C-alpha positions as CSV (number, residue, x, y, z in Angstrom):
1,M,-36.5,21.2,7.4
2,H,-34.4,19.5,4.8
3,G,-35.4,16.2,3.1
4,A,-33.3,12.9,3.4
5,I,-29.6,13.5,2.8
6,N,-27.6,11.0,0.8
7,V,-24.4,10.5,3.1
8,T,-22.5,8.9,0.3
9,R,-22.8,12.1,-1.8
10,E,-22.0,14.3,1.2
11,L,-18.9,12.2,2.0
12,G,-17.8,12.3,-1.4
13,E,-18.2,15.9,-2.1
14,T,-16.3,16.8,1.0
15,R,-12.9,18.5,1.0
16,L,-10.0,16.9,2.6
17,G,-9.8,18.7,6.0
18,R,-8.8,18.3,9.6
19,F,-11.3,15.5,10.4
20,H,-10.0,13.3,7.6
21,I,-6.3,13.9,8.5
22,G,-7.1,13.0,12.2
23,F,-9.0,10.0,11.1
24,A,-6.2,8.9,9.0
25,L,-3.7,9.3,11.7
26,L,-5.7,7.3,14.3
27,I,-6.3,4.4,11.8
28,G,-2.7,5.0,10.5
29,A,-1.3,4.4,14.3
30,M,-3.3,0.9,14.3
31,L,-2.0,0.0,11.0
32,F,1.5,0.9,12.0
33,I,1.5,-1.7,14.6
34,D,-0.5,-4.1,12.3
35,G,2.3,-3.8,9.7
36,Y,4.9,-4.2,12.3
37,D,3.7,-7.3,13.6
38,L,2.9,-8.9,10.2
39,F,6.4,-8.4,8.8
40,N,8.0,-9.0,12.3
41,A,7.9,-12.6,11.6
42,A,10.5,-12.5,8.8
43,Y,13.0,-11.0,11.3
44,V,12.0,-13.1,14.2
45,A,12.6,-16.2,11.9
46,P,16.3,-16.4,11.9
47,Y,16.6,-16.1,15.8
48,V,13.7,-18.6,16.4
49,K,15.5,-21.0,14.0
50,A,18.8,-20.7,15.8
51,E,17.2,-21.0,19.3
52,W,15.1,-24.1,18.7
53,S,17.5,-25.7,15.9
54,L,14.5,-25.5,13.3
55,Q,14.7,-26.6,9.7
56,A,13.2,-24.6,6.7
57,P,10.0,-26.4,6.4
58,Q,9.4,-25.6,10.2
59,I,10.0,-22.1,9.4
60,G,7.7,-21.9,6.5
61,L,5.0,-23.6,8.7
62,M,5.6,-20.8,11.4
63,L,5.2,-18.0,8.8
64,S,2.1,-20.0,7.4
65,I,0.3,-20.5,10.8
66,G,0.3,-16.7,11.3
67,L,-1.1,-16.2,7.9
68,A,-3.8,-18.8,8.5
69,G,-4.8,-16.8,11.5
70,L,-4.9,-13.9,9.2
71,A,-7.2,-15.6,6.8
72,F,-9.6,-16.6,9.5
73,G,-9.7,-13.2,11.3
74,A,-10.3,-11.9,7.8
75,I,-13.3,-13.9,7.1
76,L,-14.8,-13.7,10.7
77,Q,-14.7,-9.9,10.8
78,G,-16.9,-9.4,7.7
79,P,-20.3,-10.6,9.0
80,L,-19.4,-9.2,12.4
81,A,-18.5,-5.8,11.0
82,D,-21.5,-5.5,8.8
83,R,-23.5,-6.7,11.7
84,F,-22.3,-4.8,14.7
85,G,-20.3,-2.0,13.3
86,R,-16.7,-1.2,12.1
87,R,-15.9,0.8,15.3
88,R,-16.5,-2.0,17.9
89,L,-14.8,-4.8,15.9
90,M,-11.8,-2.5,15.2
91,L,-11.1,-1.9,18.9
92,S,-11.5,-5.4,19.9
93,A,-9.0,-6.3,17.3
94,V,-6.5,-3.9,18.5
95,W,-7.0,-4.9,22.0
96,G,-6.3,-8.5,21.0
97,L,-3.3,-7.4,19.0
98,G,-1.7,-5.6,22.0
99,L,-2.5,-8.6,24.4
100,A,-1.1,-11.2,22.0
101,S,2.1,-9.2,21.6
102,L,2.4,-8.9,25.5
103,A,2.0,-12.8,25.6
104,L,4.8,-13.4,22.9
105,W,7.1,-11.0,24.8
106,L,6.6,-12.4,28.3
107,W,5.8,-16.0,27.7
108,A,6.6,-18.4,24.6
109,P,8.8,-21.2,26.1
110,T,8.6,-23.7,23.2
111,F,8.0,-23.5,19.6
112,V,4.5,-25.2,19.8
113,E,3.3,-22.2,22.2
114,F,5.1,-19.7,20.1
115,C,3.2,-20.9,17.0
116,V,-0.2,-21.0,18.9
117,L,0.4,-17.3,19.9
118,R,1.4,-16.5,16.4
119,G,-1.8,-18.1,15.2
120,L,-3.9,-15.8,17.6
121,L,-1.9,-12.8,16.7
122,G,-2.8,-13.4,13.0
123,V,-6.5,-13.5,13.8
124,C,-6.2,-10.0,15.2
125,L,-4.1,-8.9,12.5
126,G,-6.5,-10.3,9.9
127,M,-9.4,-8.4,11.3
128,I,-7.6,-4.9,11.4
129,S,-6.5,-4.9,7.6
130,P,-10.0,-5.3,6.0
131,L,-11.6,-3.1,8.6
132,A,-9.1,-0.3,7.6
133,F,-9.8,-0.8,3.8
134,V,-13.4,-0.4,4.3
135,Y,-13.1,2.5,6.9
136,V,-10.7,4.6,4.8
137,N,-12.5,4.2,1.6
138,E,-15.8,5.0,3.1
139,W,-14.5,8.5,4.5
140,A,-12.3,9.3,1.5
141,P,-13.4,12.4,-0.6
142,S,-14.2,11.6,-4.2
143,N,-11.7,13.9,-5.9
144,C,-8.8,12.2,-4.0
145,A,-10.2,8.9,-3.1
146,N,-7.4,6.5,-4.3
147,R,-4.7,8.9,-3.1
148,Y,-6.1,9.3,0.3
149,A,-7.1,5.9,0.8
150,T,-3.8,4.5,-0.3
151,L,-1.6,6.8,1.7
152,A,-3.7,6.4,4.7
153,F,-3.4,2.9,4.5
154,V,-0.1,2.1,2.8
155,L,2.0,4.8,4.6
156,P,1.7,3.8,8.1
157,F,1.3,0.0,7.1
158,S,4.6,0.2,5.3
159,L,6.3,2.4,8.1
160,G,5.3,-0.6,10.4
161,G,7.1,-3.0,8.2
162,I,10.1,-0.7,8.0
163,A,10.2,-0.6,11.7
164,A,10.0,-4.3,12.0
165,G,13.3,-4.5,9.8
166,L,15.1,-1.9,11.7
167,A,14.1,-3.6,15.0
168,G,15.3,-6.7,13.7
169,M,18.6,-5.2,12.9
170,T,19.1,-3.3,16.1
171,I,17.1,-4.8,18.9
172,G,17.2,-8.6,17.9
173,P,21.0,-9.0,18.1
174,V,21.1,-7.1,21.5
175,W,18.1,-8.5,23.5
176,G,16.7,-11.3,21.5
177,W,13.6,-12.0,19.5
178,R,11.1,-11.8,22.5
179,E,11.9,-8.1,22.7
180,L,10.9,-7.7,19.1
181,Y,7.3,-8.1,20.1
182,L,7.3,-5.4,22.6
183,I,6.5,-2.7,20.1
184,G,3.1,-4.7,19.4
185,V,2.2,-3.9,23.1
186,L,1.9,-0.4,22.2
187,A,-1.7,-1.5,20.7
188,V,-3.1,-1.4,24.2
189,P,-2.8,2.1,24.9
190,L,-3.9,2.9,21.3
191,A,-7.0,0.8,21.7
192,I,-7.8,3.0,24.9
193,A,-7.4,6.1,22.9
194,G,-9.6,4.7,20.2
195,H,-12.5,4.3,22.5
196,F,-12.6,8.2,22.7
197,L,-11.6,9.0,19.1
198,L,-12.6,6.5,16.7
199,P,-15.8,7.3,14.8
200,E,-18.2,4.8,13.4
201,S,-18.9,4.4,9.8
202,V,-21.6,6.9,8.7
203,R,-23.1,4.4,6.2
204,H,-23.3,1.7,8.7
205,L,-25.0,4.2,11.0
206,V,-27.5,5.0,8.5
207,R,-28.3,1.4,7.9
208,K,-29.0,0.8,11.7
209,G,-31.1,4.0,11.6
210,R,-28.8,6.0,14.2
211,H,-29.5,9.3,12.4
212,A,-28.5,11.6,15.2
213,E,-25.1,10.0,15.4
214,V,-24.9,10.4,11.6
215,A,-25.8,14.1,11.8
216,R,-22.9,14.6,14.4
217,L,-20.2,13.0,12.5
218,L,-21.2,14.5,9.1
219,A,-21.0,18.0,11.0
220,Q,-17.5,17.1,12.1
221,A,-16.4,16.3,8.5
222,R,-18.2,19.2,6.9
223,P,-18.8,21.8,9.7
224,E,-20.0,24.3,7.0
225,R,-23.2,22.1,6.6
226,A,-23.9,21.4,10.3
227,H,-27.1,23.3,10.2
228,T,-28.4,21.4,7.3
229,Y,-27.6,17.9,9.0
230,A,-29.2,19.1,12.2
231,S,-32.6,20.0,10.5
232,A,-32.6,16.9,7.9
233,E,-35.5,14.6,8.0
234,G,-33.3,11.5,7.7
235,F,-30.3,10.2,5.9
236,V,-29.9,7.5,3.2
237,T,-27.0,5.7,1.7
238,G,-28.3,5.9,-2.0
239,E,-27.5,2.2,-2.3
240,P,-29.8,-0.7,-3.2
241,P,-30.8,-2.9,-0.4
242,A,-28.5,-6.0,0.1
243,S,-28.4,-9.0,2.3
244,S,-26.5,-7.9,5.0
245,G,-23.5,-9.9,5.4
246,S,-24.5,-12.6,2.9
247,F,-21.7,-14.8,1.6
248,L,-24.1,-16.1,-1.2
249,A,-24.6,-12.5,-2.5
250,L,-20.9,-12.4,-3.3
251,L,-21.3,-15.1,-5.9
252,G,-24.8,-14.0,-7.1
253,E,-25.1,-12.6,-10.7
254,R,-24.3,-9.0,-10.0
255,Y,-21.0,-9.6,-8.1
256,R,-19.8,-13.1,-9.3
257,G,-17.3,-11.8,-11.9
258,V,-15.7,-9.3,-9.8
259,T,-15.7,-11.5,-6.7
260,L,-13.8,-14.6,-8.6
261,A,-11.4,-12.1,-10.0
262,I,-10.6,-10.5,-6.7
263,W,-10.2,-14.0,-5.1
264,V,-8.0,-15.5,-7.7
265,A,-5.8,-12.3,-8.3
266,G,-5.6,-11.6,-4.8
267,A,-4.5,-14.9,-3.8
268,L,-1.8,-14.8,-6.3
269,S,-0.6,-11.5,-5.3
270,L,-0.4,-12.4,-1.6
271,F,1.3,-15.6,-2.6
272,C,4.2,-13.4,-3.9
273,I,4.0,-10.7,-1.1
274,H,4.2,-12.9,1.9
275,G,6.5,-15.5,0.1
276,L,8.8,-12.6,-0.8
277,T,8.7,-10.6,2.5
278,G,8.8,-13.7,4.7
279,W,11.7,-15.5,3.0
280,L,13.8,-12.6,1.3
281,P,16.1,-12.0,4.5
282,S,16.7,-15.5,4.8
283,I,17.3,-16.1,1.1
284,V,19.8,-13.1,1.0
285,L,21.7,-14.7,4.0
286,A,21.8,-18.1,2.1
287,Q,23.6,-16.2,-0.8
288,G,26.3,-15.1,1.5
289,A,25.3,-11.8,2.6
290,G,25.5,-10.5,6.2
291,V,22.6,-10.1,8.5
292,R,22.4,-6.1,8.2
293,T,22.3,-6.6,4.5
294,A,19.6,-9.3,4.4
295,F,17.5,-7.2,6.9
296,G,18.1,-4.0,4.9
297,Y,16.6,-5.5,1.8
298,G,13.5,-6.4,3.8
299,S,13.3,-2.8,5.0
300,L,13.9,-1.6,1.4
301,L,10.8,-3.6,0.2
302,M,8.8,-2.0,2.9
303,T,10.1,1.6,1.8
304,M,9.2,0.9,-1.7
305,Q,5.6,-0.1,-0.6
306,I,5.2,3.6,0.4
307,V,6.4,4.9,-2.9
308,G,4.4,2.1,-5.0
309,G,1.4,2.9,-3.0
310,A,1.8,6.7,-3.7
311,I,2.3,6.2,-7.5
312,G,-0.3,3.5,-7.7
313,G,-2.9,5.8,-6.0
314,W,-2.0,8.7,-8.3
315,A,-2.2,6.4,-11.5
316,A,-5.5,4.9,-10.3
317,D,-7.2,8.4,-9.9
318,R,-5.7,9.3,-13.4
319,Y,-6.2,6.0,-15.4
320,G,-8.4,3.8,-13.5
321,R,-7.8,1.1,-10.8
322,V,-8.0,-2.0,-13.3
323,P,-5.3,-0.9,-15.9
324,T,-3.0,0.4,-12.8
325,M,-3.2,-3.0,-11.3
326,A,-2.6,-4.9,-14.5
327,A,0.5,-2.8,-15.3
328,G,1.8,-3.2,-11.6
329,F,1.6,-6.9,-11.6
330,A,3.3,-7.3,-15.0
331,G,6.2,-5.0,-13.8
332,G,6.3,-7.1,-10.6
333,A,6.8,-10.2,-12.7
334,V,9.7,-8.5,-14.8
335,A,11.4,-7.2,-11.6
336,L,11.3,-10.6,-9.9
337,L,12.9,-12.2,-12.9
338,L,15.7,-9.5,-13.0
339,L,16.3,-10.2,-9.4
340,V,17.7,-13.8,-10.2
341,P,21.0,-12.6,-11.8
342,A,21.1,-9.4,-9.7
343,I,20.8,-10.9,-6.2
344,S,24.4,-11.1,-5.4
345,T,25.5,-8.1,-7.4
346,P,25.5,-4.2,-6.6
347,A,22.6,-4.2,-8.9
348,A,20.5,-6.0,-6.4
349,M,19.4,-2.9,-4.3
350,V,17.9,-1.3,-7.4
351,V,16.1,-4.5,-8.4
352,V,14.8,-5.2,-5.1
353,A,13.5,-1.4,-5.0
354,L,11.7,-1.9,-8.3
355,T,10.2,-5.3,-7.0
356,G,8.8,-3.5,-4.0
357,L,7.4,-0.5,-6.2
358,F,5.4,-2.9,-8.6
359,V,4.4,-5.5,-6.4
360,F,3.3,-3.4,-3.5
361,G,2.1,-0.6,-5.6
362,A,-0.5,-3.0,-7.5
363,Q,-1.6,-4.6,-4.1
364,A,-2.2,-1.1,-2.7
365,V,-4.5,-0.3,-5.4
366,M,-6.2,-3.7,-5.3
367,N,-7.0,-3.1,-1.6
368,N,-9.1,-0.1,-2.7
369,F,-10.5,-1.9,-5.7
370,I,-11.9,-4.6,-3.4
371,A,-13.2,-2.1,-0.8
372,M,-15.3,-0.2,-3.5
373,S,-16.5,-3.2,-5.4
374,Y,-19.5,-3.7,-3.0
375,E,-22.1,-1.6,-1.5
376,T,-22.2,-0.9,2.2
377,G,-24.4,-3.6,3.4
378,L,-22.1,-6.2,1.9
379,R,-19.0,-4.2,2.0
380,G,-17.5,-5.8,5.3
381,T,-18.3,-9.3,4.2
382,G,-17.0,-8.8,0.8
383,V,-13.7,-7.4,1.9
384,G,-13.3,-9.9,4.8
385,V,-13.9,-12.9,2.7
386,A,-11.9,-11.6,-0.1
387,V,-8.9,-11.0,2.3
388,G,-9.6,-14.3,3.7
389,V,-9.6,-16.3,0.5
390,N,-6.5,-14.1,-0.6
391,R,-4.6,-15.3,2.4
392,I,-4.7,-19.0,1.1
393,G,-2.2,-17.8,-1.4
394,G,-0.4,-16.0,1.4
395,V,-0.3,-19.2,3.4
396,L,1.0,-21.3,0.4
397,G,3.7,-18.6,-0.3
398,P,6.0,-19.2,2.7
399,L,5.3,-23.0,2.7
400,L,6.3,-23.6,-0.8
401,I,9.2,-21.4,-0.8
402,G,10.3,-23.2,2.5
403,L,10.2,-26.4,0.5
404,A,12.0,-24.9,-2.6
405,Q,15.0,-23.8,-0.1
406,Q,15.9,-27.6,0.0
407,T,16.5,-27.9,-3.8
408,G,19.6,-27.2,-5.8
409,D,18.1,-24.4,-7.8
410,A,16.2,-22.6,-4.9
411,L,16.8,-19.1,-5.9
412,L,15.6,-19.6,-9.5
413,L,12.6,-21.8,-8.5
414,T,11.5,-19.2,-5.8
415,L,11.8,-16.1,-7.7
416,G,10.3,-18.0,-11.0
417,M,7.2,-19.0,-8.8
418,L,6.7,-15.5,-7.5
419,A,7.0,-14.0,-11.0
420,L,4.5,-16.6,-12.4
421,A,1.8,-15.5,-9.8
422,Q,2.5,-11.9,-10.5
423,L,2.1,-12.6,-14.4
424,A,-1.2,-14.5,-13.8
425,A,-2.7,-11.7,-11.5
426,A,-1.9,-9.3,-14.6
427,A,-3.5,-11.5,-17.0
428,I,-6.8,-11.6,-15.1
429,F,-7.0,-7.7,-14.8
430,S,-6.0,-7.4,-18.6
431,I,-8.5,-9.9,-19.9
432,R,-11.5,-8.8,-17.5
433,R,-10.8,-5.3,-17.7
434,R,-14.1,-4.1,-19.3
435,A,-16.1,-6.1,-17.3
436,L,-14.5,-5.0,-14.0
437,E,-14.4,-1.3,-14.9
438,V,-18.2,-1.5,-15.5
439,G,-18.6,-3.2,-12.3
440,L,-16.9,-0.2,-10.5
441,V,-19.1,2.2,-12.3
442,T,-22.4,0.3,-11.4
443,V,-21.3,0.4,-7.6
444,A,-20.4,4.0,-7.7
445,K,-23.7,5.0,-9.5
446,S,-25.9,3.0,-6.9
447,A,-24.2,5.0,-4.4
């Protein structure tokens, strides 16, 4: 018989293998549809605006309603995931995503019903992303944690965003905006597959005392140690006890500093990301470009999210998460300001690419930073509340930019606001660098 085994150490010491690749592919398929439906709104907006003769503030409201649903779903999933498990809630959210997409495809007769369905879709989307943050980071091997987590999340999520742009350019003009939701219906068969293939979080199983399932899953991840797991006396996470799903614990003495930094900087980051992705195609159209050019810029942003995520993951493994985020946010501010004079020139393509690289690269690292700033018993709640609070910035972005479009200096005002948000996020991680790095080390040691 072997003594109690520390599952956090076992997962961290494992080598990247077939289990990790299969897990990343399954979660990635869910994130692909998640990314598609999230960014699909930007390409639906011009068609919906024309069909129902909407004004810019109404489009901003439409975009923000979906993001408000995201915030609600993100906050709701935290306590539920910590209480009932990641697997059950993830599958429920994927089912909801597919059914909401089906309803938008088959039935959305007026702008009001459309917004209601967008809100319901947003709730499901809001659950999937933070669950994926937690899931992927908990299974990531220590020697490539940032690269694995970033690519397992960012790559499929970004490909979904790219697919949304391509669908907007090809499907939308031919069949209309309703058919743009058809791809989201693929979440239904994916949910069915997930019932058979998606594993539960090992750390969650340990907390629930389900040790036989822990041994089985660890044996799949590390088959060379299957005998050791089968004969183990038990399993532990190595983490101190926490109040499961406690909102108050997030603002307790241990986590207050990192929580506030995550909430404020994350809201500023999503203010920029959702303001930029939601409005960029419309902004470019207003500058006189064609539909394909405008939607092409949106797809370029998503493409650079992959590049930025890969570079950000590598830099975070080499230099640390906090300095990588600070540099990324600062670079995003500079790129956004450069976009003002470049937007109507051949240089726009390069500047848009740089903007996507910095803005999304910093956010990709921040996703991992949030997930690994809390121990298991608080992780789902910490990530969910963070994503929910961050969505406040995401909701405000499209709304404020919608209002800015009615001014004479819309382009300068829009990109100036976004650059200021990036600069403020960079300042937070620069000023609080030492304290935030110490907090990460403390959580890692407790694990």
